[in-house]
Structures are given as structure tokens and as C-alpha cells.
C-alpha positions in Angstrom: 43.4 -92.8 -76.0 44.3 -96.4 -75.2 43.1 -96.1 -71.6 39.7 -95.5 -73.1 40.1 -98.4 -75.5 40.8 -100.6 -72.5 37.5 -99.6 -71.0 35.8 -100.4 -74.3 37.4 -103.9 -74.5 36.4 -104.7 -70.9 32.8 -103.4 -71.3 32.3 -105.0 -74.8 33.7 -108.3 -73.8 31.7 -108.4 -70.6 28.5 -107.6 -72.6 29.2 -110.3 -75.1 30.0 -113.0 -72.5 26.9 -112.0 -70.5 24.8 -112.2 -73.7 26.2 -115.7 -74.4 25.2 -116.8 -70.9 21.7 -115.3 -71.1 20.5 -116.4 -74.5 17.2 -117.8 -72.9 16.5 -114.6 -71.0 15.2 -111.9 -73.3 15.3 -109.1 -70.7 18.9 -109.9 -69.8 19.9 -110.0 -73.5 18.3 -106.5 -73.8 20.5 -105.3 -70.9 23.6 -106.7 -72.5 22.7 -105.1 -75.8 22.6 -101.8 -73.9 26.0 -102.4 -72.3 27.6 -103.1 -75.7 26.0 -100.0 -77.2 27.5 -97.9 -74.4 30.9 -99.3 -75.3 30.4 -98.4 -79.0 29.3 -94.9 -77.9 32.5 -94.6 -76.0 34.5 -95.6 -79.0 32.7 -93.1 -81.2 32.9 -90.1 -78.8 36.1 -90.6 -76.9 38.5 -93.0 -78.6 38.7 -91.9 -82.2 41.2 -89.1 -82.5 43.0 -88.2 -85.8 44.0 -90.1 -88.8 42.6 -87.5 -91.1 39.3 -85.6 -91.1 37.7 -87.6 -93.8 38.5 -90.9 -92.3 37.3 -89.8 -88.8 34.1 -88.4 -90.2 33.4 -91.7 -92.1 34.2 -93.8 -89.0 32.0 -91.7 -86.7 29.2 -91.8 -89.2 29.4 -95.6 -89.7 29.7 -96.3 -86.0 26.7 -94.0 -85.2 24.7 -95.8 -87.9 25.4 -99.3 -86.5 24.8 -98.1 -83.0 21.5 -96.5 -83.8 20.2 -99.4 -85.9 21.1 -102.0 -83.2 19.6 -99.8 -80.5 16.3 -99.7 -82.5 16.3 -103.5 -83.0 13.5 -105.1 -81.0 13.2 -108.7 -82.4 10.1 -107.8 -84.3 9.5 -109.8 -87.5 10.4 -106.7 -89.6 13.7 -106.3 -87.7 15.5 -109.4 -88.9 16.6 -107.6 -92.1 18.2 -104.9 -89.9 20.5 -107.6 -88.3 21.3 -109.0 -91.7 22.2 -105.6 -93.0 24.4 -104.8 -89.9 26.2 -108.2 -90.3 26.9 -107.5 -94.0 27.9 -103.9 -93.7 30.2 -104.3 -90.7 32.0 -107.0 -92.8 32.9 -104.3 -95.3 34.0 -101.8 -92.6 36.0 -104.4 -90.7 37.6 -105.4 -94.0 39.1 -102.0 -94.7 40.0 -101.4 -91.0 41.7 -104.8 -91.1 43.7 -103.8 -94.2 44.8 -100.7 -92.3 46.0 -102.9 -89.4 47.8 -105.2 -91.8 49.7 -102.3 -93.2 51.6 -101.8 -89.9 55.4 -102.0 -90.6 57.2 -105.0 -89.2 60.5 -103.0 -89.0 60.4 -100.3 -86.3 60.3 -96.8 -87.8 59.9 -98.0 -91.4 56.6 -96.2 -92.0 55.4 -94.0 -89.0 52.2 -92.9 -90.8 51.2 -96.5 -91.6 51.8 -97.4 -87.9 49.6 -94.6 -86.7 46.9 -95.6 -89.2 47.0 -99.2 -88.0 46.7 -98.2 -84.3 43.9 -95.8 -84.9 42.1 -98.4 -87.0 42.5 -101.0 -84.3 40.6 -98.9 -81.7 37.5 -99.0 -83.9 38.1 -102.5 -85.2 38.0 -104.0 -81.7 34.7 -102.4 -80.7 33.1 -103.1 -84.1 34.2 -106.8 -83.9 32.4 -107.2 -80.6 29.3 -105.6 -82.0 29.3 -107.8 -85.1 29.7 -111.0 -82.9 26.8 -110.1 -80.7 24.6 -109.2 -83.6 25.4 -112.6 -85.2 24.5 -114.4 -82.0 21.2 -112.4 -81.7 20.4 -113.4 -85.3 20.8 -117.1 -84.3 18.9 -116.7 -81.0 15.9 -114.8 -82.4 15.7 -116.2 -85.9 17.6 -119.5 -85.9 20.1 -118.2 -88.5 23.4 -120.2 -88.9 25.6 -117.0 -88.8 26.9 -118.0 -85.3 29.0 -120.7 -86.9 31.0 -118.0 -88.8 32.1 -116.4 -85.5 35.1 -118.6 -84.7 36.9 -118.0 -88.0 36.0 -114.3 -87.8 37.5 -114.1 -84.4 40.5 -116.2 -85.5 41.4 -113.6 -88.1 40.9 -110.7 -85.6 43.0 -112.4 -83.0 45.8 -112.9 -85.5 45.7 -109.3 -86.6 45.7 -107.9 -83.0 48.6 -110.1 -82.0 50.6 -109.0 -85.1 50.0 -105.4 -84.3 50.9 -105.9 -80.6 54.2 -107.5 -81.7 54.9 -104.5 -83.9 54.3 -102.2 -80.9 56.6 -104.4 -78.8 59.3 -104.3 -81.5 59.1 -100.5 -81.7 59.3 -100.1 -77.9 62.2 -102.6 -77.6 64.1 -101.0 -80.5 64.8 -98.0 -78.2 67.1 -100.2 -76.2 70.7 -101.0 -76.9 72.5 -104.2 -75.8 74.2 -104.6 -72.4 77.8 -103.7 -72.7 80.9 -102.8 -70.8 81.5 -99.1 -70.8 83.0 -96.3 -68.7 81.1 -93.9 -66.4 82.2 -90.7 -64.6 80.6 -92.1 -61.5 82.9 -95.2 -61.4 86.7 -95.6 -61.5 86.4 -99.1 -63.1 84.5 -100.3 -66.1 80.7 -100.8 -65.7 77.9 -102.7 -67.3 75.2 -100.6 -68.9 72.9 -100.2 -71.9 71.5 -97.4 -73.9 67.8 -96.4 -73.8 66.6 -93.6 -76.0 70.1 -92.6 -76.7 71.3 -92.2 -73.1 73.4 -94.7 -71.1 71.8 -96.5 -68.2 74.5 -97.7 -65.8 73.9 -101.0 -63.9 77.1 -101.1 -61.8 80.8 -102.2 -61.8 81.7 -104.9 -64.3 84.0 -106.6 -61.8 81.3 -107.8 -59.5 80.2 -111.5 -59.6 77.1 -111.9 -61.8 77.2 -108.3 -62.9 76.4 -109.1 -66.5 73.4 -111.3 -65.7 72.1 -108.7 -63.2 72.3 -105.9 -65.8 70.5 -108.2 -68.4 67.7 -108.7 -65.8 67.5 -104.9 -65.1 67.3 -104.2 -68.8 64.6 -106.8 -69.3 62.6 -105.4 -66.5 62.9 -101.8 -67.8 61.9 -103.0 -71.3 58.7 -104.5 -69.9 57.9 -101.4 -68.0 58.6 -99.0 -70.9 56.5 -101.3 -73.2 53.6 -101.1 -70.8 53.6 -97.3 -71.2 54.6 -97.0 -74.9 52.1 -95.4 -77.2 49.8 -94.7 -74.3 49.8 -98.4 -73.3 48.6 -99.7 -76.7 50.4 -103.1 -76.4 48.8 -104.3 -73.2 45.3 -103.2 -74.4 45.8 -105.1 -77.7 46.8 -108.1 -75.6 43.6 -107.6 -73.5 41.5 -107.6 -76.6 43.3 -110.7 -77.9 42.5 -112.5 -74.7 38.9 -111.5 -74.6 38.3 -112.5 -78.2 40.1 -115.8 -77.6 37.8 -116.5 -74.6 34.7 -115.9 -76.7 35.9 -118.1 -79.4 36.9 -120.9 -77.0 33.6 -120.7 -75.3 31.7 -121.1 -78.6 33.8 -124.1 -79.5 33.9 -125.9 -76.1 31.7 -129.0 -75.5 28.3 -127.6 -74.6 29.1 -124.2 -76.1 26.9 -122.5 -78.6 28.3 -124.3 -81.7 28.3 -127.8 -80.1 24.7 -127.2 -78.9 23.7 -126.5 -82.4 25.3 -129.8 -83.6 28.2 -128.0 -85.3 31.9 -128.7 -85.1 35.0 -126.7 -86.1 37.7 -127.9 -88.4 41.4 -127.5 -87.4 41.5 -124.1 -89.2 38.6 -122.8 -87.1 35.7 -122.9 -89.6 32.6 -124.4 -88.3 30.6 -126.9 -90.4 27.6 -129.2 -90.0 
């Protein structure tokens, strides 16, 4: 599942960045709109798996609705309300998805069902966040609406949520490891350094060698990183990828010469833009 989410993050982020750079080119904006809609379609058809049937049906229905309505948008005078509606309604959907993410347990194994729900919700939250950001930028480009100034605080909350969830995944993965310790092994006549992983002892080597303790610590750290990269189908690195992409969008909006500064807006230390 998370391999598909990684594709969504890459495609959606590229579409949003391209859109930001092409705001004076209507044809290019249309192309980037299509790329983002393809990422939403991938989320709806390939990523969502199983929290429960009712939740999945609701998510698929809502994503399909947003996808269809944005696909039909053509910057006609009567279309502005469609953007306003998408912005308002995605706020509600992102709200309850965010609450699901916030329910992730900070103690490994404390609530497996809540962790599953948080991860499933994050797969949709990421795609929908990129969609909402692009719609808000389109509202500003086509209609001069000030919604773009709300994007940095919106992304700031999303970035914090994704980083929190990534840390929960990392803690779960690392919790499978025991500390480096001196122990006995049938393969050695003298004591050895080793550590436990998933209940089995991983032997590093004889404890009487110079630097053996530090070497075992380094091997354990390397394996922890490797196992984390694969844990839960690679969810942690993909969450980090989404974190970085959203951070780049936010930074680009706030940089000198970016969208907000071009509009004569600045951001306070908390991230909220104001005139």
C-alpha cells in the first residue's frame, strides 16, 4: 500500500509545484490539474484498503466527488462556487481524517486498531491535502480570492501531524529491538556482544575484542534503520517524503518573491498569513 502512497506523494507534489510555477499559463495549469487528479484517482482506486466497509465506502465516495468536481472545473464564472464548495467540504473531511491520525498511540502496541486507523487515514489525508492546496491556489489565480494566505497554517498543521505519525511508526519499529548486551552463544567459547530483535538474539561477535561494544551498537543502529525502512510496508519513509514535500510548498509560498509576498502578505511566527 505505502509504495502506492509514495507514488501519490511524488505525483501530487510535482503537480502542485508545477502549478505554482505556471500560474500565468492557463494551459499548463490545466495540465497540472490533470496530473493531480490522476494522483487522487490512484489514491481512490489503489491505496485505500480496509479500515471498515463503511469508512472505505465513505472515503471512496468523497474522493470521487472531489475528483469529479475539480475535473469539471473550467474557470467559467459559474465555476467559482465549485471551488468554494470543494475548499469548504475538504476542510471537514481533512478534519476527521486528522482526528484519526491524532489518535495514533504514542506507546508502541498500546492500541493496534487506532494505529491502523491512523495509517489508513493518512494515505487519504496526504492526497486530499495536496488537492485542497491546489484548489485554494486556483481560487486565488482565477478569482483573486485571499484563500492562498490560509495555506501555510494549513500545511503547518499537516506537517506536524505527519511527523507525529512517522515518529509513532519509528517507535513501533525500534521497540522490536533490545539493548546491546554481553551474552553467551553456542558458536563462541567466550562471551559475545549481541542484541535481541523480534525475540531472537543477533550476535555481533566476541566481547573481548577492542571496540566490540561500539561496533555492536553501530550494527544494531544500522539494522534498526533498515528494518524501519521496511516496517509497515515502508510507511515511515513515505510519511517523511510527504512531510518534506509539504514543507517545500509552504516554504516556497513564504519565501521572498513567493505567492504570499507577491500578494503583499506576510506570515507571523506561528505561520498564519496576514495583510
